[in-house]
C-alpha positions, -999 to 999 in steps of 0.1 A, spaced: -498 396 199 -485 375 169 -487 408 149 -468 429 177 -437 402 177 -438 400 140 -436 438 139 -407 438 162 -388 411 142 -390 432 112 -380 464 129 -348 449 143 -340 436 109 -345 474 96 -323 490 118 -303 508 90 -335 520 76 -338 558 78 -366 577 99 -374 598 64 -380 586 32 -365 606 2 -358 603 -35 -321 600 -40 -302 599 -74 -299 563 -86 -266 551 -78 -241 535 -106 -248 498 -108 -221 486 -84 -242 455 -77 -257 436 -104 -294 424 -103 -325 442 -93 -340 444 -58 -302 434 -45 -287 465 -44 -283 486 -11 -299 519 -5 -279 547 -3 -274 571 26 -265 604 13 -247 627 36 -246 663 23 -217 687 31 -206 721 22 -186 707 -8 -209 681 -20 -222 649 -8 -208 614 1 -229 585 0 -228 552 22 -246 521 13 -275 504 37 -287 472 29 -327 470 33 -359 458 16 -366 490 2 -348 513 -21 -348 547 2 -323 569 11 -315 588 45 -300 624 44 -277 635 72 -268 672 73 -231 678 86 -223 713 92 -188 722 88 -168 743 69 -134 726 66 -118 691 67 -112 675 102 -75 673 104 -60 659 138 -23 671 139 4 663 165 40 676 171 70 663 188 101 683 197 135 675 211 151 708 224 184 717 243 179 749 266 198 772 289 174 764 318 147 733 316 123 750 344 123 782 329 117 767 294 88 747 307 70 775 325 74 796 292 58 767 273 29 765 296 25 803 295 27 801 256 -5 775 256 -25 798 283 -19 827 260 -35 808 232 -63 795 250 -47 762 252 -38 741 283 -10 718 294 -20 682 293 10 669 313 45 678 325 71 661 344 108 669 355 133 645 369 171 652 382 186 682 395 207 714 385 228 700 352 211 669 350 177 681 351 154 667 322 117 678 315 88 668 293 56 687 289 27 683 264 2 712 257 -27 716 232 -34 746 214 -61 758 188 -54 739 156 -50 778 138 -21 784 162 -1 749 155 28 763 133 31 797 150 33 778 185 60 753 170 79 784 159 75 801 192 90 770 211 118 769 189 129 803 201 131 793 234 158 764 225 197 767 223 192 744 194 167 717 181 179 683 183 147 668 166 113 680 153 84 658 136 48 665 128 19 640 116 -17 646 109 -47 625 102 -80 634 81 -108 621 102 -136 640 84 -149 606 68 -150 590 99 -168 617 113 -193 618 85 -200 581 89 -204 585 125 -229 613 120 -249 590 95 -247 561 123 -260 586 150 -291 597 128 -301 561 119 -298 548 154 -315 579 171 -343 573 143 -344 536 154 -346 547 191 -377 567 184 -394 536 166 -389 513 197 -401 543 220 -434 542 198 -438 502 200 -432 507 239 -463 529 242 -484 502 223 -473 472 241 -491 455 266 -475 420 272 -449 419 298 -424 401 277 -428 421 245 -422 450 272 -390 436 283 -378 429 250 -382 463 236 -367 476 269 -336 454 260 -335 466 226 -336 504 236 -308 498 262 -285 485 232 -295 512 209 -287 539 235 -253 524 244 -246 526 207 -258 562 206 -236 572 236 -205 555 221 -210 571 186 -214 605 203 -186 602 226 -163 594 196 -177 623 176 -168 647 206 -132 633 206 -126 638 168 -140 675 174 -119 681 203 -85 666 190 -92 683 157 -96 717 170 -68 714 196 -35 702 184 -12 683 207 23 693 208 48 673 231 84 687 239 113 669 257 136 693 272 174 687 284 201 714 293 229 729 274 262 714 281 281 733 307 314 730 287 335 716 318 363 693 309 347 656 300 379 640 318 380 645 355 407 660 373 436 636 387 432 649 424 404 664 441 403 670 479 368 673 484 361 640 465 387 622 484 376 636 518 337 623 508 352 590 500 371 589 534 342 598 553 321 571 534 347 545 540 347 556 578 311 553 581 313 513 562 338 505 585 318 515 617 287 497 605 308 464 599 324 466 633 290 476 649 275 445 630 302 422 643 298 434 680 260 428 678 266 393 666 292 384 691 265 398 718 238 378 708 261 345 706 277 349 737 258 319 756 272 296 728 310 309 722 311 317 760 305 283 771 327 268 747 355 292 756 350 288 792 354 249 787 386 255 768 400 278 796 389 256 821 408 223 807 441 244 801 440 253 837 435 219 849 462 206 828 486 233 843 476 221 880 483 186 871 517 196 855 
């Protein structure tokens, strides 16, 4: 039993160790001294290999194969356009994304007629990013602003692949120990360790899938506003329709005020009616005496 517990402790300390030992080229002496250097984790790729350092008791290396042909680039674009018709432009952008096997992420429209504003975000295949920007420009009367940005996530993806390989190897070791464990406490400890390592594996896989999706499908956000109607900016000095509307609103407001006053008078009639009755009665009494 003590041997099993000791073995579990050593295994936890060696979580970064690889499942398979392989001979790797000696790394440059970045860390002085013998026995204190970390073991290299070599990641092979199409254009060469990248090394990540993993501390352990033995100088061994782990090789993680990552299959891809190009660097992983996440690209985004933002555009601010003036168009003749906002709703038609949004529909055209939506159809453009669908024709490229893309999709609309989100969209919104506010206002009516000349005051209508729109916003739409689409994802399109990365290889169609530049051509999509050009096609959207063709829908505009003029382009107020445009910006693009990109982020290289290749090294992050490779690092995640190395972490995933080590985590999965550790999971297999825990499963092998679980088959041999007999003590209840040991089994519970192994299950707890398995739960943590599996949670880590799911998090790594989720991040890798997100990088794959965002690098293969670029995001383009477009803000749309209508073209100026060209009418005079200074309103006319007299407008019969506007005056009629203002008068109608004034009549309604006056009616509301009078109605409010009538309701208040009606509710408080016991008070002001009594007071008024006393005053009239005294006046009448004085006249009778006079």
